[in-house]
N, C-alpha and C positions, 0 to 999 in steps of 0.2 A: 584484310589487307596484309597484316603481319604474316598470316599463314602462307599466303602466296609469295610473299617476299622470301620466306624460308624455302619454298619450293623452287623459286628462281635461283637462289644460292646453291641449292642442292643440284639443280640442273647445270649450273656453271661448273661445279666440281665434276659432274658426270662428263661434261664436254671436255674438260681438261684431261680426264682419264681416257676418254674414247679416242683422243687424237694421238695418244702415246701407245705404240704397240706393246702389248704385254699387260697393260692396266685396263681392267674391264669397267665400263660404265655401269654394267649390271651389278658388279660387286659394290660400287659406290652407292647404288640405289639400295642394295641390301643393308649396307652399313648405316645409311641415313634413315632407314625405316620406311621407304616409299616403294619398295620393289613390288609388293603385292598390289598396291594401288595402281602402279604403272601397268602391270600385266592385265589387270581388270579393265583399265581405261583402253588399252590397245585392243583387247578382245571385244570391247563394246561397239567397235565399228563393224556392225553386222547388219542383217536384214531389217532388224527393228529400227536401227538408225536410218537406213535407207527409206523405210516406210514413213518415218517421221519427217524426213526431208521432203519427200514428194507430197506429203499432206500439208506442208507449210507450217508445221508445229516446231518452229525453230527454237523456242525456249525449252521445250521438252527434249529436243535433240541435243542442245548444249548441255543440259543436265545429264542426259543418258550417256554421253561420251566423256563426261567430266572435263568439259572444254576449258574451264578456268585453270584446272590443274595442268592439263596438257600444254596450254598456251604459256603458262608460267615456266614450266619445265623446259619446253623447247626454246624459249627466249634465252634462258640461261645457257643451254647447250650451244646455241648458235653464237652467242657472244664469246663463249670460251673458244669455240672452233676458229672463229675469225681472228681472235687475239693470238692464240697459240700457233696458228698456221704460219703466220709471218715470222714469228720467232724461230720455229723449227726449220723453216725454209732457209733462213740465214745461217743457222747452226749447221745444217747439212751441207751448205755450200762452202763453209769455211772450216768446220771441225767435224767432218763426217765420221772419222774413226771413233771419236769420243761419243757422238750420238749413238752410233751402232753398238758401241760397247755398253752404254747405258741400257739400250733396248734389249740386248742379249742377256744382261743381268736380270731385267724384268721378266723376260720369257722363261729363262732357266728356273728362277725361283717360283714362278707361277706353275710350271710343270711339276716341280717337286711337291708343292702343296696340293695340287690336284691328285697326284699319285698317292700321297699320304692320306688324303681325305677319303680314299676308297679302300679301306682296310679289308673289305669283303672280296676284293678282286681275287678271282681264281685264275688258274692257268688258261682256261678257255677264253678269258677276256683279253689275254695278251695278243690274240689274233687280230681283233679289231684295232687294238692299240698299234700294232705293227702296220696294219693296213693304213691307218691314219698317218703314220710317219712317211709313207711312200710318196704321197702327193707333194708336200713341201720340199722334200729332198729332190724330187724330179724337177720341180719348178726352179729350185735354186741352181741345179746343174745346167738347165736349159736357159737360165737367165731371162725370164719373161720381161723383166724390167726394161730391157733394151728394145722392146717392141712398142711402137707408137700405138696407143689405144684408139680403137674405133668407138663410135658412140654406143654401139651394141655392147662392147666390152665394158665401157663405163657403166652402162645400165645394169648389166648382169653382176658386175663387181659390187655395185651399190646394194643390190638385192641380197647378196651373200653377207656383206658387211653389216647391214642393218639387222639382219637376223642374229648375227653373232653379238651385236651390241646388247641385246636383252638377256644374254646368258651370263650369269656370274662366272668369272674366271676366264672368259673368252673375250678378247678385244676385237672390236670391229675394225680398228685401224691395223691390227695385226693381220686380219684377213686381206685387207688391201695391200699390205706389205708383201704377204705371201704371193699374191697375184701380180706383183710388180706395178701396182697402181698407186701406192702410197705417195710418192713424190709428185706424181701427176695431179693428185687431188690437192696436195698442199699448194702447188703452183697455181691451180685453177682458183682456189680460194684467195690466195695472195694477189692474183692479177684480176680477180673478178671476171673470169671467163664465163659469161652468162650461159652460153649454149651448153658447155660442159656441166655447169652446176645445175641447170634445169633438168638435164638428162639424168644426172646423178640423183637429184632429189626425187625424180619420178621413180627411179629404181628403188630408192628407200621406201617410198610410199607403197609401191607394189609389194616389196618384201614384207613390210609390216602387216599389210592387209591380207596377204595371201598365206604367209608362212608362220605368223605368230602362233596361231592355233595348232598348226602342225608340229611346231617345235615343242609347245607345251604338251601335246599328246605323246610325242616320242620320248620326252624326258620323263613323263609320268609312267608310261608303259614299258619303256626299254631304257631305264636310267643308266644302268651300268654299261651296256654296249655303246650307247651314244656318248657317254662321258669318256669311255676308253678311246673311241675314235678321235674325239676332240682333243684329248690329252696327247694322243699320238701325233696329231697335227702340230700341236705346240712343240713337242719334243723334236720333231723333224725340222721345224723351222729354224732351229738354232744355227744350222749351217748357213741359211740365208742371211743371218745377222752377223756373220763374221766381219769384224770391223775393218779389216784391211783388204779391200777389194778394188781392183782396177781393170777396166776393159774386159769384164766377164771372168776375171781370174781371181782366185783366192791366194793371197800373198802373205809371206811373213812380214812383220813390221819393217825390217831393214830393207827388204825388196820393195815394199810399198813406197818408202822414201825415195828410192832410186827411180821407180817407175812414175811416180806422181810428182816428183820434184817439190814435195812439201814435207814438213815434219810428220812423223808417224804418231806423235802424241801418245807414246806407249804408256808412260806413267799416268797421265791424266785419264787415258782410256781405262786403265786398270781400276783407278779410283771410281770412275763413272760406272763401271761394271759392278763394283761392290755397292755403290749407292743404289743402283737399280734393284739389286737383291734386297737391300734394306727397305726400300719403298714397299715392296711386296710383303715383306715380313711385318712391317707396321700395319699395312692395310689388313693383313690376315689376323693380326692381334685385335684390331678394332672390330672386325667381323665376328670373331669368337666372343668378344666381350658383349657385342650387341645381341648375339644369340643367347648368351647366358641371361642377359637382362630380360629377354622375351620369356624365357622359361620361368 
């Protein structure tokens, strides 16, 4: 029982991380020592599991997919998401520059650490890095967040976000933010929009079952190019996180105050930006300490 209470608490920490763009639930899983078990559990939803299900061997099925671990972890994640979604929705409605400042600090620091972590990068790998930058910059300039999402977009966004969630250093909520879906998901959780949430969870399930093996394969066989693209996506997203935006325009703080008729929170936003970088710095230190202990 104590073991699964610990897993629940680790899931809660992962959920808190996953709902904040720039902080990766996969990184939290690594720090807390459950990452390998999580990947193994996700990969166990295979043909063997399907055969056990059709044979009615439910106890063997639960053991095969490590159901107690998955249930404990998911419970913690869901509780964190529901709790944090309402808080973030309120902050975005009333202090949006501060929130985006914090998020931009998170993403900038994450990008720096990912680049530093690949000391073997050669010039040839800057091409996929630059290719990765193109998509978020294009999305930021076209302002996809102003498009009302269809259920198909919700589904596809969930597929992409859940795949990112299991990657250390890449945040699932960051992918939602880049696609212009982040605030829609927060609203759906806060308002319990059941249709939206069912479609979103279906996308998450399809993403995990269909692409977890593909992601593991790509990371194993093409680690450097894949990480170069992912890091480029992070770097390019910083434009999307500019704190002072109004009606699809990127403004200076003073112009934001005039256009929005609200304070620009310049000083508080600067502090939030620094705090975002500090959060990533501390999580990176914990990760490095954990890796040394394993060695």
